PDBQT receptor file of N, H, CA, C and O in Angstrom, charges set to zero:
ATOM      1  N   MET A   1      84.491 109.429  92.229  1.00  0.00    +0.000 N 
ATOM      2  CA  MET A   1      84.764 108.075  92.715  1.00  0.00    +0.000 C 
ATOM      3  C   MET A   1      86.191 107.679  92.328  1.00  0.00    +0.000 C 
ATOM      4  O   MET A   1      86.717 108.134  91.311  1.00  0.00    +0.000 OA
ATOM      5  N   ILE A   2      86.767 106.885  93.094  1.00  0.00    +0.000 N 
ATOM      6  H   ILE A   2      86.341 106.516  93.920  1.00  0.00    +0.000 HD
ATOM      7  CA  ILE A   2      88.162 106.439  92.936  1.00  0.00    +0.000 C 
ATOM      8  C   ILE A   2      88.172 105.296  91.961  1.00  0.00    +0.000 C 
ATOM      9  O   ILE A   2      87.335 104.395  91.984  1.00  0.00    +0.000 OA
ATOM     10  N   MET A   3      89.196 105.383  91.076  1.00  0.00    +0.000 N 
ATOM     11  H   MET A   3      89.877 106.116  91.058  1.00  0.00    +0.000 HD
ATOM     12  CA  MET A   3      89.360 104.376  90.017  1.00  0.00    +0.000 C 
ATOM     13  C   MET A   3      90.367 103.345  90.667  1.00  0.00    +0.000 C 
ATOM     14  O   MET A   3      91.420 103.747  91.163  1.00  0.00    +0.000 OA
ATOM     15  N   PHE A   4      90.036 102.065  90.654  1.00  0.00    +0.000 N 
ATOM     16  H   PHE A   4      89.181 101.738  90.252  1.00  0.00    +0.000 HD
ATOM     17  CA  PHE A   4      90.861 101.013  91.210  1.00  0.00    +0.000 C 
ATOM     18  C   PHE A   4      91.454 100.212  90.065  1.00  0.00    +0.000 C 
ATOM     19  O   PHE A   4      90.800  99.995  89.045  1.00  0.00    +0.000 OA
ATOM     20  N   CYS A   5      92.714  99.767  90.240  1.00  0.00    +0.000 N 
ATOM     21  H   CYS A   5      93.244  99.944  91.069  1.00  0.00    +0.000 HD
ATOM     22  CA  CYS A   5      93.446  99.075  89.137  1.00  0.00    +0.000 C 
ATOM     23  C   CYS A   5      93.951  97.698  89.770  1.00  0.00    +0.000 C 
ATOM     24  O   CYS A   5      94.182  97.601  90.975  1.00  0.00    +0.000 OA
ATOM     25  N   ILE A   6      94.095  96.724  88.942  1.00  0.00    +0.000 N 
ATOM     26  H   ILE A   6      93.908  96.802  87.963  1.00  0.00    +0.000 HD
ATOM     27  CA  ILE A   6      94.696  95.488  89.425  1.00  0.00    +0.000 C 
ATOM     28  C   ILE A   6      96.136  95.691  89.944  1.00  0.00    +0.000 C 
ATOM     29  O   ILE A   6      96.960  96.352  89.311  1.00  0.00    +0.000 OA
ATOM     30  N   GLY A   7      96.381  95.140  91.034  1.00  0.00    +0.000 N 
ATOM     31  H   GLY A   7      95.712  94.603  91.548  1.00  0.00    +0.000 HD
ATOM     32  CA  GLY A   7      97.684  95.348  91.651  1.00  0.00    +0.000 C 
ATOM     33  C   GLY A   7      97.703  96.445  92.785  1.00  0.00    +0.000 C 
ATOM     34  O   GLY A   7      98.663  96.539  93.551  1.00  0.00    +0.000 OA
ATOM     35  N   ASP A   8      96.671  97.215  92.854  1.00  0.00    +0.000 N 
ATOM     36  H   ASP A   8      95.891  97.138  92.233  1.00  0.00    +0.000 HD
ATOM     37  CA  ASP A   8      96.564  98.198  93.935  1.00  0.00    +0.000 C 
ATOM     38  C   ASP A   8      96.408  97.471  95.323  1.00  0.00    +0.000 C 
ATOM     39  O   ASP A   8      95.833  96.387  95.424  1.00  0.00    +0.000 OA
ATOM     40  N   THR A   9      96.918  98.091  96.294  1.00  0.00    +0.000 N 
ATOM     41  H   THR A   9      97.385  98.971  96.212  1.00  0.00    +0.000 HD
ATOM     42  CA  THR A   9      96.749  97.558  97.672  1.00  0.00    +0.000 C 
ATOM     43  C   THR A   9      95.764  98.475  98.378  1.00  0.00    +0.000 C 
ATOM     44  O   THR A   9      95.930  99.694  98.403  1.00  0.00    +0.000 OA
ATOM     45  N   VAL A  10      94.751  97.870  98.944  1.00  0.00    +0.000 N 
ATOM     46  H   VAL A  10      94.616  96.879  98.924  1.00  0.00    +0.000 HD
ATOM     47  CA  VAL A  10      93.766  98.638  99.638  1.00  0.00    +0.000 C 
ATOM     48  C   VAL A  10      93.759  98.210 101.198  1.00  0.00    +0.000 C 
ATOM     49  O   VAL A  10      94.130  97.101 101.581  1.00  0.00    +0.000 OA
ATOM     50  N   THR A  11      93.308  99.191 102.010  1.00  0.00    +0.000 N 
ATOM     51  H   THR A  11      93.007 100.093 101.699  1.00  0.00    +0.000 HD
ATOM     52  CA  THR A  11      93.124  98.872 103.407  1.00  0.00    +0.000 C 
ATOM     53  C   THR A  11      91.565  98.877 103.632  1.00  0.00    +0.000 C 
ATOM     54  O   THR A  11      90.863  99.773 103.163  1.00  0.00    +0.000 OA
ATOM     55  N   THR A  12      91.062  97.845 104.361  1.00  0.00    +0.000 N 
ATOM     56  H   THR A  12      91.632  97.117 104.742  1.00  0.00    +0.000 HD
ATOM     57  CA  THR A  12      89.694  97.730 104.639  1.00  0.00    +0.000 C 
ATOM     58  C   THR A  12      89.304  98.248 105.954  1.00  0.00    +0.000 C 
ATOM     59  O   THR A  12      90.145  98.345 106.848  1.00  0.00    +0.000 OA
ATOM     60  N   ARG A  13      88.122  98.575 106.120  1.00  0.00    +0.000 N 
ATOM     61  H   ARG A  13      87.439  98.497 105.394  1.00  0.00    +0.000 HD
ATOM     62  CA  ARG A  13      87.589  99.094 107.418  1.00  0.00    +0.000 C 
ATOM     63  C   ARG A  13      87.684  98.006 108.560  1.00  0.00    +0.000 C 
ATOM     64  O   ARG A  13      88.095  98.286 109.686  1.00  0.00    +0.000 OA
ATOM     65  N   LYS A  14      87.280  96.769 108.191  1.00  0.00    +0.000 N 
ATOM     66  H   LYS A  14      86.946  96.541 107.277  1.00  0.00    +0.000 HD
ATOM     67  CA  LYS A  14      87.368  95.647 109.093  1.00  0.00    +0.000 C 
ATOM     68  C   LYS A  14      88.520  94.776 108.775  1.00  0.00    +0.000 C 
ATOM     69  O   LYS A  14      88.915  94.645 107.616  1.00  0.00    +0.000 OA
ATOM     70  N   LYS A  15      89.102  94.137 109.851  1.00  0.00    +0.000 N 
ATOM     71  H   LYS A  15      88.782  94.244 110.792  1.00  0.00    +0.000 HD
ATOM     72  CA  LYS A  15      90.225  93.216 109.572  1.00  0.00    +0.000 C 
ATOM     73  C   LYS A  15      89.685  91.830 109.205  1.00  0.00    +0.000 C 
ATOM     74  O   LYS A  15      88.588  91.412 109.577  1.00  0.00    +0.000 OA
ATOM     75  N   HIS A  16      90.517  91.185 108.474  1.00  0.00    +0.000 N 
ATOM     76  H   HIS A  16      91.407  91.524 108.172  1.00  0.00    +0.000 HD
ATOM     77  CA  HIS A  16      90.178  89.774 108.067  1.00  0.00    +0.000 C 
ATOM     78  C   HIS A  16      90.367  88.870 109.399  1.00  0.00    +0.000 C 
ATOM     79  O   HIS A  16      90.905  89.304 110.418  1.00  0.00    +0.000 OA
ATOM     80  N   ALA A  17      89.899  87.670 109.272  1.00  0.00    +0.000 N 
ATOM     81  H   ALA A  17      89.463  87.318 108.444  1.00  0.00    +0.000 HD
ATOM     82  CA  ALA A  17      90.024  86.759 110.494  1.00  0.00    +0.000 C 
ATOM     83  C   ALA A  17      91.456  86.462 110.868  1.00  0.00    +0.000 C 
ATOM     84  O   ALA A  17      91.738  86.059 111.996  1.00  0.00    +0.000 OA
ATOM     85  N   CYS A  18      92.377  86.662 109.914  1.00  0.00    +0.000 N 
ATOM     86  H   CYS A  18      92.148  86.989 108.997  1.00  0.00    +0.000 HD
ATOM     87  CA  CYS A  18      93.762  86.366 110.162  1.00  0.00    +0.000 C 
ATOM     88  C   CYS A  18      94.417  87.575 110.921  1.00  0.00    +0.000 C 
ATOM     89  O   CYS A  18      95.487  87.419 111.510  1.00  0.00    +0.000 OA
ATOM     90  N   GLY A  19      93.777  88.760 110.902  1.00  0.00    +0.000 N 
ATOM     91  H   GLY A  19      92.908  88.888 110.424  1.00  0.00    +0.000 HD
ATOM     92  CA  GLY A  19      94.273  89.969 111.627  1.00  0.00    +0.000 C 
ATOM     93  C   GLY A  19      94.785  91.021 110.639  1.00  0.00    +0.000 C 
ATOM     94  O   GLY A  19      95.178  92.107 111.064  1.00  0.00    +0.000 OA
ATOM     95  N   CYS A  20      94.790  90.744 109.394  1.00  0.00    +0.000 N 
ATOM     96  H   CYS A  20      94.470  89.861 109.048  1.00  0.00    +0.000 HD
ATOM     97  CA  CYS A  20      95.399  91.648 108.377  1.00  0.00    +0.000 C 
ATOM     98  C   CYS A  20      94.210  92.501 107.707  1.00  0.00    +0.000 C 
ATOM     99  O   CYS A  20      93.113  91.995 107.474  1.00  0.00    +0.000 OA
ATOM    100  N   ASP A  21      94.510  93.774 107.434  1.00  0.00    +0.000 N 
ATOM    101  H   ASP A  21      95.401  94.185 107.623  1.00  0.00    +0.000 HD
ATOM    102  CA  ASP A  21      93.503  94.571 106.800  1.00  0.00    +0.000 C 
ATOM    103  C   ASP A  21      94.082  95.072 105.500  1.00  0.00    +0.000 C 
ATOM    104  O   ASP A  21      93.507  95.994 104.923  1.00  0.00    +0.000 OA
ATOM    105  N   LYS A  22      95.171  94.539 104.995  1.00  0.00    +0.000 N 
ATOM    106  H   LYS A  22      95.639  93.789 105.464  1.00  0.00    +0.000 HD
ATOM    107  CA  LYS A  22      95.765  94.916 103.594  1.00  0.00    +0.000 C 
ATOM    108  C   LYS A  22      95.297  93.816 102.573  1.00  0.00    +0.000 C 
ATOM    109  O   LYS A  22      95.403  92.621 102.848  1.00  0.00    +0.000 OA
ATOM    110  N   TRP A  23      94.796  94.248 101.430  1.00  0.00    +0.000 N 
ATOM    111  H   TRP A  23      94.709  95.219 101.207  1.00  0.00    +0.000 HD
ATOM    112  CA  TRP A  23      94.441  93.397 100.378  1.00  0.00    +0.000 C 
ATOM    113  C   TRP A  23      94.912  93.892  98.997  1.00  0.00    +0.000 C 
ATOM    114  O   TRP A  23      94.907  95.100  98.758  1.00  0.00    +0.000 OA
ATOM    115  N   VAL A  24      95.311  93.013  98.102  1.00  0.00    +0.000 N 
ATOM    116  H   VAL A  24      95.315  92.032  98.296  1.00  0.00    +0.000 HD
ATOM    117  CA  VAL A  24      95.636  93.318  96.773  1.00  0.00    +0.000 C 
ATOM    118  C   VAL A  24      94.521  93.025  95.857  1.00  0.00    +0.000 C 
ATOM    119  O   VAL A  24      93.894  91.973  95.986  1.00  0.00    +0.000 OA
ATOM    120  N   ILE A  25      94.228  93.890  94.933  1.00  0.00    +0.000 N 
ATOM    121  H   ILE A  25      94.737  94.744  94.829  1.00  0.00    +0.000 HD
ATOM    122  CA  ILE A  25      93.134  93.783  93.954  1.00  0.00    +0.000 C 
ATOM    123  C   ILE A  25      93.628  92.883  92.816  1.00  0.00    +0.000 C 
ATOM    124  O   ILE A  25      94.654  93.155  92.192  1.00  0.00    +0.000 OA
ATOM    125  N   THR A  26      92.886  91.819  92.564  1.00  0.00    +0.000 N 
ATOM    126  H   THR A  26      92.052  91.598  93.071  1.00  0.00    +0.000 HD
ATOM    127  CA  THR A  26      93.309  90.914  91.412  1.00  0.00    +0.000 C 
ATOM    128  C   THR A  26      92.271  90.890  90.362  1.00  0.00    +0.000 C 
ATOM    129  O   THR A  26      92.544  90.380  89.275  1.00  0.00    +0.000 OA
ATOM    130  N   ARG A  27      91.067  91.412  90.595  1.00  0.00    +0.000 N 
ATOM    131  H   ARG A  27      90.845  91.826  91.478  1.00  0.00    +0.000 HD
ATOM    132  CA  ARG A  27      90.128  91.544  89.441  1.00  0.00    +0.000 C 
ATOM    133  C   ARG A  27      89.245  92.689  89.674  1.00  0.00    +0.000 C 
ATOM    134  O   ARG A  27      88.800  92.955  90.791  1.00  0.00    +0.000 OA
ATOM    135  N   VAL A  28      88.968  93.432  88.513  1.00  0.00    +0.000 N 
ATOM    136  H   VAL A  28      89.330  93.216  87.606  1.00  0.00    +0.000 HD
ATOM    137  CA  VAL A  28      88.165  94.629  88.591  1.00  0.00    +0.000 C 
ATOM    138  C   VAL A  28      87.014  94.545  87.630  1.00  0.00    +0.000 C 
ATOM    139  O   VAL A  28      87.180  94.024  86.527  1.00  0.00    +0.000 OA
ATOM    140  N   GLY A  29      85.826  95.047  88.010  1.00  0.00    +0.000 N 
ATOM    141  H   GLY A  29      85.691  95.470  88.906  1.00  0.00    +0.000 HD
ATOM    142  CA  GLY A  29      84.711  95.073  87.113  1.00  0.00    +0.000 C 
ATOM    143  C   GLY A  29      83.439  95.241  87.941  1.00  0.00    +0.000 C 
ATOM    144  O   GLY A  29      83.399  96.015  88.897  1.00  0.00    +0.000 OA
ATOM    145  N   ALA A  30      82.403  94.498  87.553  1.00  0.00    +0.000 N 
ATOM    146  H   ALA A  30      82.436  93.869  86.776  1.00  0.00    +0.000 HD
ATOM    147  CA  ALA A  30      81.183  94.582  88.273  1.00  0.00    +0.000 C 
ATOM    148  C   ALA A  30      81.325  93.959  89.678  1.00  0.00    +0.000 C 
ATOM    149  O   ALA A  30      80.624  94.310  90.626  1.00  0.00    +0.000 OA
ATOM    150  N   ASP A  31      82.325  92.966  89.749  1.00  0.00    +0.000 N 
ATOM    151  H   ASP A  31      82.895  92.680  88.979  1.00  0.00    +0.000 HD
ATOM    152  CA  ASP A  31      82.695  92.436  90.985  1.00  0.00    +0.000 C 
ATOM    153  C   ASP A  31      84.213  92.666  91.141  1.00  0.00    +0.000 C 
ATOM    154  O   ASP A  31      84.950  92.759  90.160  1.00  0.00    +0.000 OA
ATOM    155  N   TYR A  32      84.672  92.760  92.478  1.00  0.00    +0.000 N 
ATOM    156  H   TYR A  32      84.073  92.685  93.275  1.00  0.00    +0.000 HD
ATOM    157  CA  TYR A  32      86.101  92.916  92.721  1.00  0.00    +0.000 C 
ATOM    158  C   TYR A  32      86.597  91.647  93.403  1.00  0.00    +0.000 C 
ATOM    159  O   TYR A  32      85.931  91.080  94.269  1.00  0.00    +0.000 OA
ATOM    160  N   LYS A  33      87.751  91.234  92.998  1.00  0.00    +0.000 N 
ATOM    161  H   LYS A  33      88.291  91.695  92.294  1.00  0.00    +0.000 HD
ATOM    162  CA  LYS A  33      88.391  90.144  93.664  1.00  0.00    +0.000 C 
ATOM    163  C   LYS A  33      89.598  90.601  94.376  1.00  0.00    +0.000 C 
ATOM    164  O   LYS A  33      90.478  91.187  93.746  1.00  0.00    +0.000 OA
ATOM    165  N   ILE A  34      89.707  90.375  95.651  1.00  0.00    +0.000 N 
ATOM    166  H   ILE A  34      88.992  89.899  96.162  1.00  0.00    +0.000 HD
ATOM    167  CA  ILE A  34      90.825  90.807  96.403  1.00  0.00    +0.000 C 
ATOM    168  C   ILE A  34      91.520  89.662  97.165  1.00  0.00    +0.000 C 
ATOM    169  O   ILE A  34      90.877  88.682  97.541  1.00  0.00    +0.000 OA
ATOM    170  N   LYS A  35      92.853  89.798  97.389  1.00  0.00    +0.000 N 
ATOM    171  H   LYS A  35      93.375  90.594  97.084  1.00  0.00    +0.000 HD
ATOM    172  CA  LYS A  35      93.584  88.718  98.014  1.00  0.00    +0.000 C 
ATOM    173  C   LYS A  35      94.219  89.254  99.253  1.00  0.00    +0.000 C 
ATOM    174  O   LYS A  35      94.801  90.337  99.196  1.00  0.00    +0.000 OA
ATOM    175  N   CYS A  36      94.152  88.574 100.379  1.00  0.00    +0.000 N 
ATOM    176  H   CYS A  36      93.679  87.694 100.425  1.00  0.00    +0.000 HD
ATOM    177  CA  CYS A  36      94.726  88.969 101.644  1.00  0.00    +0.000 C 
ATOM    178  C   CYS A  36      96.288  88.925 101.590  1.00  0.00    +0.000 C 
ATOM    179  O   CYS A  36      96.864  87.964 101.080  1.00  0.00    +0.000 OA
ATOM    180  N   ASN A  37      96.946  89.966 102.116  1.00  0.00    +0.000 N 
ATOM    181  H   ASN A  37      96.478  90.747 102.531  1.00  0.00    +0.000 HD
ATOM    182  CA  ASN A  37      98.408  89.947 102.031  1.00  0.00    +0.000 C 
ATOM    183  C   ASN A  37      99.013  88.945 103.001  1.00  0.00    +0.000 C 
ATOM    184  O   ASN A  37     100.095  88.414 102.751  1.00  0.00    +0.000 OA
ATOM    185  N   LYS A  38      98.350  88.692 104.060  1.00  0.00    +0.000 N 
ATOM    186  H   LYS A  38      97.470  89.124 104.263  1.00  0.00    +0.000 HD
ATOM    187  CA  LYS A  38      98.967  87.828 105.125  1.00  0.00    +0.000 C 
ATOM    188  C   LYS A  38      98.677  86.302 104.806  1.00  0.00    +0.000 C 
ATOM    189  O   LYS A  38      99.607  85.499 104.734  1.00  0.00    +0.000 OA
ATOM    190  N   CYS A  39      97.445  85.955 104.630  1.00  0.00    +0.000 N 
ATOM    191  H   CYS A  39      96.689  86.608 104.688  1.00  0.00    +0.000 HD
ATOM    192  CA  CYS A  39      97.145  84.521 104.530  1.00  0.00    +0.000 C 
ATOM    193  C   CYS A  39      96.837  84.070 103.104  1.00  0.00    +0.000 C 
ATOM    194  O   CYS A  39      96.797  82.866 102.852  1.00  0.00    +0.000 OA
ATOM    195  N   GLY A  40      96.626  84.961 102.190  1.00  0.00    +0.000 N 
ATOM    196  H   GLY A  40      96.658  85.939 102.394  1.00  0.00    +0.000 HD
ATOM    197  CA  GLY A  40      96.441  84.610 100.702  1.00  0.00    +0.000 C 
ATOM    198  C   GLY A  40      95.044  84.227 100.385  1.00  0.00    +0.000 C 
ATOM    199  O   GLY A  40      94.783  83.781  99.267  1.00  0.00    +0.000 OA
ATOM    200  N   ARG A  41      94.150  84.367 101.269  1.00  0.00    +0.000 N 
ATOM    201  H   ARG A  41      94.362  84.729 102.177  1.00  0.00    +0.000 HD
ATOM    202  CA  ARG A  41      92.691  84.092 101.039  1.00  0.00    +0.000 C 
ATOM    203  C   ARG A  41      92.194  85.079  99.997  1.00  0.00    +0.000 C 
ATOM    204  O   ARG A  41      92.550  86.256 100.064  1.00  0.00    +0.000 OA
ATOM    205  N   THR A  42      91.338  84.624  98.979  1.00  0.00    +0.000 N 
ATOM    206  H   THR A  42      91.049  83.668  98.924  1.00  0.00    +0.000 HD
ATOM    207  CA  THR A  42      90.764  85.487  98.019  1.00  0.00    +0.000 C 
ATOM    208  C   THR A  42      89.261  85.608  98.316  1.00  0.00    +0.000 C 
ATOM    209  O   THR A  42      88.590  84.665  98.734  1.00  0.00    +0.000 OA
ATOM    210  N   VAL A  43      88.764  86.887  98.058  1.00  0.00    +0.000 N 
ATOM    211  H   VAL A  43      89.310  87.653  97.718  1.00  0.00    +0.000 HD
ATOM    212  CA  VAL A  43      87.316  87.124  98.267  1.00  0.00    +0.000 C 
ATOM    213  C   VAL A  43      86.828  87.862  97.107  1.00  0.00    +0.000 C 
ATOM    214  O   VAL A  43      87.553  88.694  96.562  1.00  0.00    +0.000 OA
ATOM    215  N   MET A  44      85.585  87.600  96.670  1.00  0.00    +0.000 N 
ATOM    216  H   MET A  44      84.996  86.923  97.113  1.00  0.00    +0.000 HD
ATOM    217  CA  MET A  44      84.941  88.400  95.681  1.00  0.00    +0.000 C 
ATOM    218  C   MET A  44      83.772  89.195  96.362  1.00  0.00    +0.000 C 
ATOM    219  O   MET A  44      82.955  88.684  97.127  1.00  0.00    +0.000 OA
ATOM    220  N   LEU A  45      83.799  90.467  95.997  1.00  0.00    +0.000 N 
ATOM    221  H   LEU A  45      84.463  90.882  95.375  1.00  0.00    +0.000 HD
ATOM    222  CA  LEU A  45      82.774  91.372  96.547  1.00  0.00    +0.000 C 
ATOM    223  C   LEU A  45      82.115  92.201  95.359  1.00  0.00    +0.000 C 
ATOM    224  O   LEU A  45      82.754  92.601  94.386  1.00  0.00    +0.000 OA
ATOM    225  N   ALA A  46      80.790  92.401  95.558  1.00  0.00    +0.000 N 
ATOM    226  H   ALA A  46      80.271  92.077  96.349  1.00  0.00    +0.000 HD
ATOM    227  CA  ALA A  46      80.144  93.220  94.550  1.00  0.00    +0.000 C 
ATOM    228  C   ALA A  46      80.666  94.662  94.684  1.00  0.00    +0.000 C 
ATOM    229  O   ALA A  46      81.109  95.097  95.747  1.00  0.00    +0.000 OA
ATOM    230  N   SER A  47      80.591  95.375  93.555  1.00  0.00    +0.000 N 
ATOM    231  H   SER A  47      80.231  95.022  92.691  1.00  0.00    +0.000 HD
ATOM    232  CA  SER A  47      81.229  96.743  93.537  1.00  0.00    +0.000 C 
ATOM    233  C   SER A  47      80.803  97.630  94.676  1.00  0.00    +0.000 C 
ATOM    234  O   SER A  47      81.603  98.278  95.351  1.00  0.00    +0.000 OA
ATOM    235  N   ASP A  48      79.496  97.625  94.855  1.00  0.00    +0.000 N 
ATOM    236  H   ASP A  48      78.846  97.099  94.307  1.00  0.00    +0.000 HD
ATOM    237  CA  ASP A  48      79.010  98.523  95.992  1.00  0.00    +0.000 C 
ATOM    238  C   ASP A  48      79.507  98.123  97.347  1.00  0.00    +0.000 C 
ATOM    239  O   ASP A  48      79.895  99.009  98.108  1.00  0.00    +0.000 OA
ATOM    240  N   LYS A  49      79.529  96.876  97.713  1.00  0.00    +0.000 N 
ATOM    241  H   LYS A  49      79.213  96.157  97.095  1.00  0.00    +0.000 HD
ATOM    242  CA  LYS A  49      80.081  96.408  98.951  1.00  0.00    +0.000 C 
ATOM    243  C   LYS A  49      81.525  96.644  99.018  1.00  0.00    +0.000 C 
ATOM    244  O   LYS A  49      81.971  96.993 100.111  1.00  0.00    +0.000 OA
ATOM    245  N   PHE A  50      82.360  96.507  97.992  1.00  0.00    +0.000 N 
ATOM    246  H   PHE A  50      81.998  96.223  97.105  1.00  0.00    +0.000 HD
ATOM    247  CA  PHE A  50      83.714  96.843  97.925  1.00  0.00    +0.000 C 
ATOM    248  C   PHE A  50      84.026  98.257  98.249  1.00  0.00    +0.000 C 
ATOM    249  O   PHE A  50      84.881  98.565  99.080  1.00  0.00    +0.000 OA
ATOM    250  N   HIS A  51      83.284  99.149  97.548  1.00  0.00    +0.000 N 
ATOM    251  H   HIS A  51      82.590  98.899  96.874  1.00  0.00    +0.000 HD
ATOM    252  CA  HIS A  51      83.492 100.652  97.848  1.00  0.00    +0.000 C 
ATOM    253  C   HIS A  51      83.214 100.970  99.307  1.00  0.00    +0.000 C 
ATOM    254  O   HIS A  51      83.920 101.779  99.909  1.00  0.00    +0.000 OA
ATOM    255  N   LYS A  52      82.233 100.367  99.865  1.00  0.00    +0.000 N 
ATOM    256  H   LYS A  52      81.660  99.709  99.377  1.00  0.00    +0.000 HD
ATOM    257  CA  LYS A  52      81.940 100.607 101.275  1.00  0.00    +0.000 C 
ATOM    258  C   LYS A  52      83.020 100.055 102.227  1.00  0.00    +0.000 C 
ATOM    259  O   LYS A  52      83.270 100.646 103.277  1.00  0.00    +0.000 OA
ATOM    260  N   ALA A  53      83.625  98.988 101.886  1.00  0.00    +0.000 N 
ATOM    261  H   ALA A  53      83.422  98.508 101.033  1.00  0.00    +0.000 HD
ATOM    262  CA  ALA A  53      84.599  98.206 102.676  1.00  0.00    +0.000 C 
ATOM    263  C   ALA A  53      85.971  98.947 102.659  1.00  0.00    +0.000 C 
ATOM    264  O   ALA A  53      86.700  98.884 103.648  1.00  0.00    +0.000 OA
ATOM    265  N   VAL A  54      86.308  99.603 101.618  1.00  0.00    +0.000 N 
ATOM    266  H   VAL A  54      85.716  99.655 100.814  1.00  0.00    +0.000 HD
ATOM    267  CA  VAL A  54      87.692 100.168 101.473  1.00  0.00    +0.000 C 
ATOM    268  C   VAL A  54      87.784 101.502 102.286  1.00  0.00    +0.000 C 
ATOM    269  O   VAL A  54      86.949 102.405 102.237  1.00  0.00    +0.000 OA
ATOM    270  N   LYS A  55      88.886 101.489 103.016  1.00  0.00    +0.000 N 
ATOM    271  H   LYS A  55      89.564 100.754 103.056  1.00  0.00    +0.000 HD
ATOM    272  CA  LYS A  55      89.194 102.754 103.825  1.00  0.00    +0.000 C 
ATOM    273  C   LYS A  55      90.287 103.649 103.176  1.00  0.00    +0.000 C 
ATOM    274  O   LYS A  55      90.208 104.877 103.204  1.00  0.00    +0.000 OA
ATOM    275  N   ASN A  56      91.290 102.987 102.600  1.00  0.00    +0.000 N 
ATOM    276  H   ASN A  56      91.354 101.989 102.577  1.00  0.00    +0.000 HD
ATOM    277  CA  ASN A  56      92.326 103.676 102.043  1.00  0.00    +0.000 C 
ATOM    278  C   ASN A  56      92.968 102.819 100.820  1.00  0.00    +0.000 C 
ATOM    279  O   ASN A  56      92.856 101.595 100.753  1.00  0.00    +0.000 OA
ATOM    280  N   VAL A  57      93.614 103.565  99.918  1.00  0.00    +0.000 N 
ATOM    281  H   VAL A  57      93.705 104.559  99.973  1.00  0.00    +0.000 HD
ATOM    282  CA  VAL A  57      94.128 102.944  98.665  1.00  0.00    +0.000 C 
ATOM    283  C   VAL A  57      95.597 103.339  98.599  1.00  0.00    +0.000 C 
ATOM    284  O   VAL A  57      95.940 104.517  98.702  1.00  0.00    +0.000 OA
ATOM    285  N   ASP A  58      96.490 102.305  98.418  1.00  0.00    +0.000 N 
ATOM    286  H   ASP A  58      96.211 101.348  98.334  1.00  0.00    +0.000 HD
ATOM    287  CA  ASP A  58      97.875 102.543  98.218  1.00  0.00    +0.000 C 
ATOM    288  C   ASP A  58      98.218 102.106  96.837  1.00  0.00    +0.000 C 
ATOM    289  O   ASP A  58      98.422 100.920  96.580  1.00  0.00    +0.000 OA
ATOM    290  N   VAL A  59      98.289 103.137  95.868  1.00  0.00    +0.000 N 
ATOM    291  H   VAL A  59      98.124 104.101  96.077  1.00  0.00    +0.000 HD
ATOM    292  CA  VAL A  59      98.434 102.847  94.511  1.00  0.00    +0.000 C 
ATOM    293  C   VAL A  59      99.888 102.326  94.231  1.00  0.00    +0.000 C 
ATOM    294  O   VAL A  59     100.871 102.799  94.802  1.00  0.00    +0.000 OA
ATOM    295  N   LYS A  60      99.941 101.376  93.364  1.00  0.00    +0.000 N 
ATOM    296  H   LYS A  60      99.142 100.992  92.901  1.00  0.00    +0.000 HD
ATOM    297  CA  LYS A  60     101.253 100.713  93.012  1.00  0.00    +0.000 C 
ATOM    298  C   LYS A  60     102.176 101.671  92.292  1.00  0.00    +0.000 C 
ATOM    299  O   LYS A  60     103.292 101.298  91.929  1.00  0.00    +0.000 OA
TER     300      LYS A  60
């Protein structure tokens, strides 16, 4: 399993409503908090849903 760190940029399988698919991880643990690079919206996801949603990781 891939280890995620705060500050990593991830690409999701689906695009956000604003059209961007790049997110920055701001919280790691049982839940993941990610922030959209384009509009700044933050979303909290359970770890299992987060791992399914991520397509690619760009480590800082």
